[in-house]
N, C-alpha and C positions, 0 to 999 in steps of 0.2 A: 507453513504451519508446523505443527508439533505432532505428538502421537495421536492426539485427538484434535480435530479442527476447531477453529474459532472464527467467527465473523461478527460484524456489529450491526445493530439495527437501531434506527432512531426515527425522529419525525421532524417536520420542518418549518423553516422560515427562510425566506430569501428575498432580497431586494436588490435590484440591479439598476445601475445607471449606465446607459450605453452611449458612448461618445462617438461622434460621426466616424465612419470608416476611414482608415488610412490617415488618421491625424496623429500628431505626436502625443506620447503619453503625458497626461497631466499628473501633477504631484498628488499623492494619495490624500483624500480628505480625512479629516479627523472625526472621531466619534463625539457627539452625535453628528449625523450627516447634515449638510446644509439644506435649508428649505428649498423646494423646487423653484427654479427660475421661471419667469413668465413663458419661456419657450420650451419648458420641460413637458414631456408627455408621460403621464403615469401609466405604467404597463401592467402592474400586477392585478390579476383577476382570479383570486383563489377559488378553487372548488371547495364545497362545504366539507367533504370528507375525502382526503386523498386515498385513492385505491390503487394498489400496485397491479399492473397488467400481468398477464401470464408470462412465464419465463422464456420469452423469445426476444430477439433483437428487434427493436421497433424501427421501421424506416421513417426517416424524416420526409417532409414534402420534398418534391423534386428540387435538388439544389441548383440546377441550372437557371439562368436568367433568360427571359424570352428574346431579348435583343442583345446578345453578347457582343455583336460587332460594333454596337454604339457605345460600349463602355470604355472608360479611360484605360490606357495601357498600364501594365503592372509597374513600370518604372516611375509612374506618377505617385506611387505610395510613399508615405513617410518611411524613413529608415527605421529598421528594427534590428536590435543586436543579433549577432550570430549565436548559435547554440540552440537550446530548447525553445519551443514556440510559445510558451505561456509563462507569465510571471504573476505571482500572487503576493500582494502586500496586505497584511491583515493587522488590524488593531482590535483587540479583544479586551473588554472590561468585565472582570468576574466579580460577582458578589459571593465571597467565599462561604458565608454562613448559609445563604439560600441555594448555593450550587447552581447559580444561573450565570450565563455569559451573554453579553451584548456584543455583537461582532459587526464590524464593517470591513468588507473584503473588496479590494480593488484588483481587478484582473486585466492584464494586458495580453491579448491573444493574437498571435499571428496565424493567418490562414495558410497552412502548409499542406492542405488537402489536395491541391490541384484543381478543385472545383470552385465555382463561384457560389458563395453561401448567402442564402436569404435568412438564415437563422443560426443561432448558437445554442447548444444544448449542454446543460450541466447534469452531472450525477450528484444527487443530494443525499448522500449516505445517512445524514442525521435524520432524514424523514422516514426511516424504516419503522420507527416506533411511534405510537400516538403520544401526543402531549409532550413532545421533546423539542421539536423544531418549529419556530414561529416566524413566518415571513412578514416583515413589517411593510415593505412597499417595493415596487419596482418602478424606477424612473428612467425615462429615456431622454437624454439631453440632445434634442435635435429640433430643427424647425419643421421637419416632416412628420406627418401623422404616421402612426404605426399600430398594427394590431397588438393585443395584449400578450404579455408573457403568461405562460400556463404552467402551473405546478401540479403534476399528477404523480403521486407516490414519490419515487426517488428521481423522477425526471422533470427537469425544469427547462422549458422551451422558450427562448427569447427571439422573437422575430426582429429582424433588422430593418430600419427604414430605407437603407441603401444597400445594394449588394456589396458583399465583402469579397474583393478580388483576391486571387492567389497571390501570396506574398505581402498582402496588406494586413494591417493590424487593427484591432478593435479594442477599446477600453470599456470595461463594464465595472459597475460597483454594486455589490450585494450588501444588504443590511438585514440582519436576522438575530434572533434570540434563541438560546439553548437552555432548556431546563434539563440538567443532566439526570439520567435515569439511575436507579440503583443497580449496582453490579449484582447479577444473579436474578434479575427481574424475569417474569414469566414469558416475556416475548422472545428474548434471545438470551437464555440463562448462561450460556457459556461464552458470551461475547462481551466481557467486561472491559475491553480496551477503550470503550467509550462509556463512562459512567463513574459512579463513586460508591465506595464502601464506607465503613466507619473510619477508615484510616488512610484511604488512597483515593485520589481523583485522577482519572485518565481521559485525555483528549486524543483519541485515535479515530481516524476517519470522521473528523468533525467539520472539515472544510469542504463545502461544495466545490467540485472540480469540473473543468471542461471535459466532457465525455470524448472518448476516441471516436473518430470518424472513419468508417471503413466501408468501401464500396458503396458510397452514397447513403450509408446508414450511421446514425449516431447511436453508439452502443451504451445503453444504460442498464447494467445488470440488475436482475430481480433478486431480492434477498430471500434466502431460506435458511433453515437451521442446520444444514449440513455443509461443511467446508466454508471457503470464502468465495466471493463472487467479484472481487475488485478487478478492474482492468483500467489502469490509470496512466495516461501519458505523463512523461517526465516534465516537471516544471521547476522553476526557481521560486523558493518560498522565503518570505521575510515576515516574521510575526512579532508584534509587540503586545505583551500581556500585562495588563494592570489588574491588581488584585485588591479589592476593598476588604479591609479588616483581616488581612492575612495574619495568622499567628506568627509570633517571632521565630518559632522553630521551623517554619515551613521551608521545605526544600523543593524547588521547582526544577525539573530536569527536562532537557530537550536536546536534540542532536545538533550537529553542525557548530557554527560559531555561536557562542552564548555569552551574554553578560547581563548584569542586573545592577539596579540602583534603587534603593528603597523598596517600594512595592511594585516596581516595574521590572519585567524580564524581557529580554530581546533575543531572538533566535534567527539565524539565517542558514539556509541549506539549499545548495544548487542542485539541479538535475535530479530531483527527488520525486517520489510517488506520494508525497504529503509531508507534513511536519507534525509529529506527534509529541505531546507534552504529558508528563506525569508529575504529580506532586503529593507530598505527605509531610506531616510534622514528625514522622517516626523514621525517616530514612537514615540509614547508615551507609557511608560511602567508602569504597575501596577502589584503588586505581593502580594501574601498571602501564608501562609502555611496551608494546610488542617489538620484536626484533625488526620488523619492517616499519617502525616509527609511528604506529597508531596508538593514540591514547585510549586505553580501554578502561571504562569505569563501570562499577556495579553498585547498585543501590538496593539494599535489602531492608526488610522490616524486622521488628524485634524478635519474631519467632523463627527466623532463619537458622538460629543456632539451637542445638538440642537442650541447652541449659544445664548441662552436667559437666563432669570433669573428664569426659571421654576423649577430649582432644580433637574431636571432629569439627572441622571448620568448613561448612558448606559454602559460605560466600567466597572464601579464598579459593576453594576448588572450582567454583563456577567462573571466577575471574581468570584463573589459570587456564581453564578450558577455552574460554572466549578468546584470550590472547593467543593461545597456540592455534586455535582454529583460524583466526584472521590471518595469521602468518602462513599457515599451510594452504588455505584456499587462495590467497594472493599468489602464491607460487604456482599453483595448479591451474587456476582459472583466469588469472589476470589481476592487476592492481585493485586493491580496495579503494573506492572512489572518494573517501573522506579522511579527515585527520583524526576523527574521534569515533568510537563505538560505545554505545550506552546499553547496558544490560540492567533490567529492572525486575525484581521479584514482584509477581502479580498476585492480586487478590481474586483472580479468576483462573479457571483450570488450564493446564497444559502450557501454552505459550502462544506468542504471536509476533509476526515480523512487521517492521516498518523501516523506512529508509533511515539508516544511522542509529536505530534504536530497536531493541527487541525486549519482549517480556518472556520470562520463564516462570511457570506456575509455582506458587508457594509450596504446594504439596511435594514438589521435587526437592526443595531445600529441606523441608521438615523430615522427609523420609531418608535423606542421605545418611549413610552409616560409615562413611569414610572409605568405601569401596568404589573405585571408578566404574565398576560394572553396575551402573545405576542410570535411572532416567535423568538425573541432574546432568550427568555427562552428555548423554545422548541428545537431550532436548536443547541444551545450550549450544552444542555443536551444530545441531539442525537449524536453529534459528539464525545463527551466525551465517550459515551457508545461504540463507535467504537474502543476504546482502548482495549476492550475485544473482541467484535464481528467484527473482521477484523485484529486487531493487535495481540492479544494474540492467538485467534483461527481464522485462515484464512479459506477461502472458494473460490471456483471458482465464482468470481463476475459476470461473463458473463452468465454462464449456471445455477448457483445455487445462484442467488443474495439474495434470501429470507433468507438464513442462516445468513447473517449479517444485512440486512435491516429490516426484520420483527422484529428481536430481538432489534435492536436499536430504531426502531419506538415505540415499546411497552415500551422500557425503558423511553421514554418521560413521558408516563402515570405513570410508577412506580415512577419517580422523583416527579411528581406533587402529587401523593398520600402521599409521605413522607413530602414534603415541603409546598405544597399548596393544602391540601385535598379538599378545597372548589372549586377547579378548575377542578376536575376530570370529572364532567358532561360536563362542557364547552369543555374540550379536546375532548371527544368522538363526540360531535356535530360539533365543529369547525374543527377538524383535520380529522375525519373519516366519520361520518354519512352524512355530507353536500355533499360529493362526491358520495354517493351511490355506493361504490366500488364493482366491480365484477371481475371475472377472477380467474384463477388458481394461487394460491400463489407461486407454484414452477415453474412458467414460467421463461424462459430465457430472457435476454435483447433483443435477436435477434428476438423475436416474436412481438415486438411493433414498431409502426411507430411514436407514440407520447409519450412524457414524461408523460403526464397525465394518460394515460392508464396503463403505467408501474407502476407508483406510486400507483394507485388505487389497482392493483392486488397484487403487491409484498409487498409494505409498509403497506397499510391500511388493506387489507384483511389479510396480515401477522400478524398485530397487533391483529385483531379479532381472528385469530387462536391461538395466544399465550394466549389471555385472556380466550378463551374457554377451553384450556387445563388446565389453572390455576384453573378455576371454577370446572373442573371435578375432579382434583386430590387434590386440596387444596393448599393454599398459601405456607405452610411450605414445602410440597413435591415438589412444583413447583420450588422454589428457590434452594432447595437441588439438584434437577435435573440439573438445569443450572450450579450450582457450580461444580457438578460432571463432567458434559460435558466439562466445561472450564479446569478443572484439567486434565482430560483424554487426551484432544486434545491440551494441552498447547504447543504453538510454532509450531503446526502442521497445516495441511490443511484438513478441515473436509468435509465430505459428509453428506447428510441427514440421512443415517443410523447411523452415529456416534452420531447424536443428539438423535434419538429415542432409540438407544440401551443403552443410559445412563439412561433410565427409567427402574426401576424394572419391571419384567414381569407382575405383577398384575396391576400396574399403566399403563403400555403400553396397556393392554387390555381395560382399561377404556377410552383410547383416540382413539380407532380404528374408531368409527363412526365419530368423529370429524375430524380425518385425512382424511377420505374418502370424507368428504364434502368440504374440503378446498384444497386438494392436488390432482394432477393428479396421482402421485405415492405416495400412502399412507404409504409406508414403511413396516417394518417388522410386522408380527403378533405375538401375545404373544405365 
């Protein structure tokens, strides 16, 4: 995230068709979905009012099967491509005037948990807010009877008629409707990456995703108004968006491979934490190609320029910052995973990270005076760093937010060291020391009542932690450590021990006192 955190909240609809375990993937159906066949089992049994449970990880029913010895061998499963374990194929029909979206989502999920699964669980981020997400139906295509799917808050549980063996795949289809909320609404006022203003529509965290499965538990984060709570396994995404009555000036922006024809836009993004789309009939585009071959694009609104003859060009500065950041971080942390990077001026505060696409708050464009000692520089560099620390290497953003926010905040300093070395002292005083930060770096978002306290402990003390480790082991070893961590956990979901265990034992021992002074759980010993 950015100097102030952002997360999204919505409400739900979900419809699922589950095709028998370990069968080859069927071609994605078109919207509207076909009528149920005589052998289909209707699964959806909605509760009257979805209520989010308390912020704890909820265990699923025991995943084991009572008679595992009688089950077919794993090699009887249908073949599934190597790479990430989940593929999402989405067709979305938007009514532009009404700000509604009808979605059909086909999911092909391979069981890489090592357990035999009797259910699959989705994290339904759009169901955070009331009157936003509407589940149309849940259908199970099978001859076997099955208990109903259950939607409770942001958690959708789908029971399977047959056990899903390790290595086997399961195809599901969800059908749902979205009524996009206003940006700045009272439920989650700072989380406008899903919603609309008078001039911008954002679809971020709009797709229900298969929840991560950890130690027998399906993890479905509970939303609050401090920080983010996402913990999303990497998946391959393909989205076709059809827009009814789109204005001729409408610009629709998404990451990855993109093309359009008429009122249809298509996007494809592999190994991602989602696929985010933004649109406006006021966007202005600038682009450049970084030295490492990444096409960097920026889309800004009419007010991004001060409107006078000062010569200040905020969009050009943000574009230059993003391109330089993607070059630097690729050198230090490892290759950027995509061919494009999209930066968008947002109608909500601060900024927000997504795979291949980031938002930077409009206030930072409007306040830019031509001096790189500005939040426009810092937040742009911060959000680009999230392409590594969140995108390439994910973490539990609710319970372990420092694993991405400490690293991305310190990346601001690293960016200035390379590009504006005369501003490094300014950064420590302006960004960190002025707030006299305190608190455990490894605090969860659920421990804070205010955004300021959260930022001080996790972001700012986190940056101090990273700097102290760098001073202890040396710059060359520090960046070799982070690059090794990024490569080891590439496309995975990391825990703190994954970070520390990427240090050689002798260097790990040198950080022991530092870790004890900043962290509640200081991690492994040498």
